[in-house]
N, C-alpha and C positions, 0 to 999 in steps of 0.2 A: 233816562232813557235804556233801555236794555235792550241786549243783542243776542242772539241765537248761542248757545255752550257750542253748537256742533253747526258745522256749514261748511262750505264751499267747494271745490272740486276736485283736492289731493287725493287721490283714491287712495284706501288704503288695501285694496282687493276684495272690499267686501261691502255691499251695498242694501242698506233695508230700504225696500221701496213702497212701504203701505205702513197704516197703523189703523187702530179701531179706535173711533171717536165716541166717547161713553160720555149720555147727558142725562141728569136726571130728570128732566121733564118727558122725556120718552122712556123713561123707566128702562133702561137699555143696560144691557151686563152680561156677562156670559157665566155657564156655571155647568159642572158635569159631577156625577160621584164618582169615587174612587173603588178603590180596592183592597180590602182588609189585611192583604198581605204585603202591602206598601212597608218602606224603613220609617218608621215615624221617629225615629232618634236622629237620623242623618238626611239631611236633603239640602237644597239649594234652589231659593227662588230668584230669578235675576231679570229684570226687563229695564223698559226706557218707558219714561213717563215724561207728558207735557201737562201743565195743570192751567185748567180753566176756572177754578174756583178755591179762591183762599178762605180764611177765618171760619171754615165749618169743619165738620168732623166727615173725611172722604174715604170710605171703605177701598182699600187695593185688591187683598183676597181673604176668602174663608168667612164666612160666616154661618151658623148653623141654622138650620131651619126649625128645629125643634125648640121650642120653649123651654126655660126652665134649668136651661145647661151652659156652660161658660165655653164659649168655643173659642178656637182660636181665631184670633184677628189680627190684621195687618192693616194700617191705617194712619193716614195724618190727619192729626188731632184738628180742634178747632183753634190752637196755636200755631198749626202748622209744621209740627214737628211730627216726626215717624213714631208709632206707637204699636208694639208688637207683643202679644200675650194670649194666654189661655189657659182654661184649667190643667193643670199636672194630671198624669193617669195616677200618680202615686207619689210618696213620698212627700215633702216640704211643701206644702200649701194646695194639698190634695183636698178638692171639695168646692173650690173656690178660683176666681181669677183670679191671675199672677202676670203680671205685667213683666216681662223679662228685659224689656228696652224701649225707654223714651230719650230720644235725642234732646241735646240742649241746642243741635242746629236746627234753625228753621227755613222752610226752603218756600220763596215767596217769587220766585224768578218765572213769570209766566211765559215769558218770549223762548226760554231754554228747554231744552228735552236733558233730564236727569235719567240717569245709569245708577239704578239701586239693585244691591244684591246683599240678599240677608241667608247666610250660609249657618246653618245648625247640625252640629254632632255633638250628641249628650253623651257618647262614648267618651268623650275626653275627660282624663283626669282632672284637669285643671279645670276650674269654673268658669274664668275670664275667657277661654277658647271654644266654649258651647255654643253661644251665641255670637252672631258677629256680623254686622252690618257696614256695610260701603255704599258711598253715593259718589259718583264719577272718580270711582278708582281709589277714594281716601275713607278710611274707617272713622265713622262716625264719632264725635265726643256726646258722649249718653250720660244727661241726668241722673237716669236711672237704670241700673242694671242688678237683674235678680234673677241668677240662672238657673235654670232646671237641674234638680239632683241628675247625678252620672247615669246614664243609661235609662232617664224616664223620659217617655214623649208626651206629647201633649192630647189629651182625652179624647177631644171631641174635636176632628181634624182629617176631611177628607177619608171618608170609611166609604162602605159599599153601599148602606142603605139609609142612613139619616143626616149624613155631616157632609155636604158636598163640599169642592173646591168652586168657590165663587171669587168672580172676577168683577169690581164694581159695584155689586147690589149685594143688597141683605134681604134677605127673601124670609126673614124671621119679622124683622120691624119695617118692611118694605122702605127701606132706605136707599137713594141713589148715589151715585159718583158723578164727578166732573172733569174729564181730562183727555189726553190722547194715551195709547198704549201701544207701544210696538216690541217685536221681539223678545215674546216672553216666554222663559224658559223654565221649567219645573225640573229636576234632576233628583231623582230618588236613589237614596242610598249613596249618595255622591254629593261631598260638600266641597264645592268649589269656590275659589279664590275669584276675583273681577277681573282678574287679568285672561282667565279663561274665555271672556266674553268680550272683552275690549281693550284697548291698549291706547298709548298715547303716543301721536304723531309726531311730526317734526315739528311743527309749530306748537308743542306743548298741548294739544287740547284732545282731553279724552273720548276716543271714536269708537264705535262697534268694531268687532272682527267675527270672524266666521266660530262658534265653538264646535270643537273635532270631539269632545268629550264623550262619554255617556249619559244617556237620561235614563238609566236604570231601566228596571223593568215596568215601572209604572208611572214613570214621568213622563212629560209634554213639551213640544214646541209649538208655539202657535207663532207663526209669520202674518196675520190677517192678511192675506193676498187675495182673496179670492172674495168677488163680491156677492155670491150667491148667500141668500140667509137660510136656506135650507126648507124643507116640508116637513109635515106629519107634530106631532107633539108629544113632549117627555113632560112629565108631572115632577118640578122641585120646588121644594117648598110652598106647596099650595097653588104654584104657578105653572102655566101651561108655556113652555119653552119651545120653541123650534127646532126639531132635532137638528143635530150638527153630523155631518158628513167630511170624508174626504175632500169635496169639492166646494165646500161651506165657509164663511168668515172665520169659524172656528176650528176649521181643521188643526189636526195634530201631526205636524212634520219630522215628531221623532222617530217614526216607524213603529211606534207603540200602538195606533189608532184609536190613541185616547181625544176621541173629538169632541169639542164643547158645543155645548146648547146654547140659543140665545133667546133673547127677549128684547124687544123695543128697538129692534133692528129695522133702518133702510138702507138704501144704497148709499145715501149721505154719510152713512157712519164710519165708511170704509174709504179713507183718506189717503193722499200721496204725501202729507205732511210725515214726516220721519226724521230720525237722528241723522240721517246723510243728505238730507234737503228740507231745511225747518221753512216752512211756510210763514208769511205774517198774519195775525189773527188783529182782533182789539185789544188794547192794554186794559186789560180789569183792574191794572194798580192805578191807573190813571181816573182817581173820583171825581175831579172835579164837575161832570155833567150828574152825579149822581145815578148815571144808566143801571141798568141789571144786564147781565149778557147769559147767552145759554147756546149751544149747539156747536160746542167747541170754541166760544169766544167771536162766532162769527154771525150770532141775533142779537141785536141790540134793541132794548128798550129806554129810549131818554128818560130822565127823570122828568115829572110833570112842574117842578118848582125852578127849574135851572135853565137859563138858554145859551149853555155853554156846550161843549162838542168833546168827543171822545177820538183818540188816535191810535194810530196802529203801533204794532211792536218793532217795528223796522224802519229805520231812518234812512236815507240817500243823499250824496252831495252831486253823484254822476249818474248818469244813464237814463232810459227811458222806462217808465213803470205803469202798469194797467192793471186796473180791477174794474168788479161789476159790483153794483148795490142795487137792490128792489125794496123800493118803498113800500111797506105794508099798510101805513095808516099817514099818507102825507100831510090830511089837515090842514093844509096850507100855511103850513111853519117848517115843515122840514128842508134842510138843504145839506148838501155834499161839496167838498173843497179840498186844500190843503191846508199845512200851515209849518210853522219854522218851530222846530222842538227847543230850539235857545230862547224861544222866545214866548212861552204858551201865555196864554191870556187866564191869571189865578183868579178873576172876578166871575162869578157864578152867572152874575147879572148880565155880564157881556157875551156877543156870539160870535162865531167864527168870522174874521173879516174887520174885526175892530183895529186889529194891531196892523202895524206896516207891511208886514211880511207873510201876511196869508189871505185867503179869500175863501169866499164860500158863493155857490151858486145854489139859490132859491127855486122851490117848487114853482115859484112864478115866474120864471126866466133872467128875473135880475142879477147881477152879482154885486157882493161888497167887499171892497177892498180898502184899508187905512179909513174905518169906518165912513167910506161914500160908496154911495147906492148907484150903479150905473143900471136904468131900465131896460127893458128891451133889447136885451144881448141874447138871449135863447127862447124859447117857446116853453110853454109849460109843463110840469111833469105831475104824473097822480098815481095812486095805488097801483102796483104792479107793473110799472114801467119799469124797465131796468136801466139803469144809469151807468155808462161806462165814464170810467175816471180816468186821464192821462195824465200823467206826472212826467215832464221832460226836463229833468235835471241837468242836462247838457246846456238847455239854451234857457234854462230858468223861465219855464212857462207850465202852463198847465189848461186843459180842456175838456170839454164832457159829450157823452152823445148819449141820446135816448132810442133806444130798441137798435141800436145800428146805423142810426142818422145823426151826425155831428151839428152843433150849435154851428152857425154862421155870422154871431156878432151881430146880428139884425133882427132877433126875436123870432127864430125859426129853429128847428131841428131839422134840415134837409139837405145834408151835405154828406157825401160818401167817404169822406176821408177829412182829417181834422186840416181846418181852415182859419179858425177864431180862436185866440188863446187871451188867457190873463197871467201876464209877467211879474215874475218877483226878484229880487235882490238875490245876488249869487253868495257863496260861501258857507252855508249853514247847512244842518241836516233837517231833511225835510222829510212831510210824511203825509196822506194823506188822511182825511178827519170828515165827521160827520154829526150832526146833531138837529137842535128845532130852536129856533126863533121867538118860541112864544114860553112864558114863564109858566102859563097851566096847563100847557100841552103835552101831551107823550106822543112820540112816534117810533115806530118799530121798522126796522131795516133790516133784511138778510141779505148777507154780503159773502161776497166771492172773492179771495186773495187768488183763487186756484184751485182751491176744493169747496165746490156751492153748495150750498142748503138751501138752495131754492130748487125747482125742477129745470131744467135745461133741456133744450129739444134738439140741440143740435151738437155740442162738443167741438170745442178748438182750442188747443193749447199754443203756447208762444215758439218762435221760431227755434227755443233750443230744446222744445219737447214738454216743457213743464204747463202746470196748470190744467184747466178746463174751464173753458168759458163759452157762454152762449155766444158771443160774438169775436170773431177774430182780432187778437192783438194787431193794432197796425204794425205795418213794417219797421223794424226796431224796437218795439216796445214788449215790454217782459213782463213776466207773473213777478211778485215781490217774494224771492223766495231766496235760499243762503247760496242755490248754486249758483242764480242769476247775479247775486250779488259780489260773488267773489269774481267774477269777469268784469262786469259793468259798472257795480255802484261804488 
């Protein structure tokens, strides 16, 4: 079980209020051309990232739009290491790609926000000081390190005409990434240590702080706070991007006006999941079900040969918790429920509810617990119904609602508030789950732990002001996020 690196309500005087959810299925990403006068020798790239896909190359920054050259590349590789390199403008390695850093560290925690800082200063006489990479304030252990020569820049990076600064997308090869990104800085002509952007709090946790330094003449600062995608088009790499401005998701807050253009953007891509309030998603490291994940690990397509279930990234022993799920292909085999994280069923032929301290509610209205089925507990649910899941860890019980009406325990969804519950044994970390009960079936779920990937018509936060739900969480129930966990979980 993994828990977020950053969370809680202990203020450091700086809050990050949102993030950009980048997803390859939507071909989403940001880009802009730069200025040929920028400082290619000295700069810093700093950002927070929460990963939602592992074991595949995932571009973070900058890929060339022209073919036949070796552009600057900053990426997670297929082994989940960080890989940075490009073609030197001159000197050693000129004319071909030069990998300057590949970490030995592997970054596979998908519940966590990582803070990544790459600082470059090739004016340094000592080669080991020219390229430095930090994660959560700690310099990385690098298996490859091959510095550019002194006073040499990368040849194909962020100029005015052919080589854009891209985030999450590769316009030449039409490949895209999967992660949440927040608080993205590019400081032109300034090589910053990680302490310029974050600090260690009283609990020893690396947390964001306000950057007060310069972004240089051609730098940028992306907060991802605006929900507007923009209007008009800007061509980059043969693709038409929606043109960015000071009022769009790619707005530059550095004062330089270097706004980013976007593609594949919808309002669901702007989320409140952030390094200072981490929301639950589905745990992509839990591979028992064989499911695939998309849209920030909030859309699940279950495996067609397993009957198991997927689990959330955050578990609770206390408090009352709320989420919503929309089944897109119920197919007579979908189910939602809860599980005990200390007693997960490892047999992929088994379903949720086969173990003693877990239960599922089927789309037929029955529920299963301890390998025993109780029929007629609720009504049925079908495609596009919104199912509310309520986990009461204070009283060791669980219930569901369909389209705002709660199960009555007698075969219906007809109650305005929770009345019928499935109970469990106290003492362990519990969490939400969903899956399918037919070995040959595949079910698609769109899920909302507080950041919906399906359209909602209303918009309701919990009593602490967190989350955005179709239906109002009942009194005392909260979104599963780190700020709420710090208070009640």
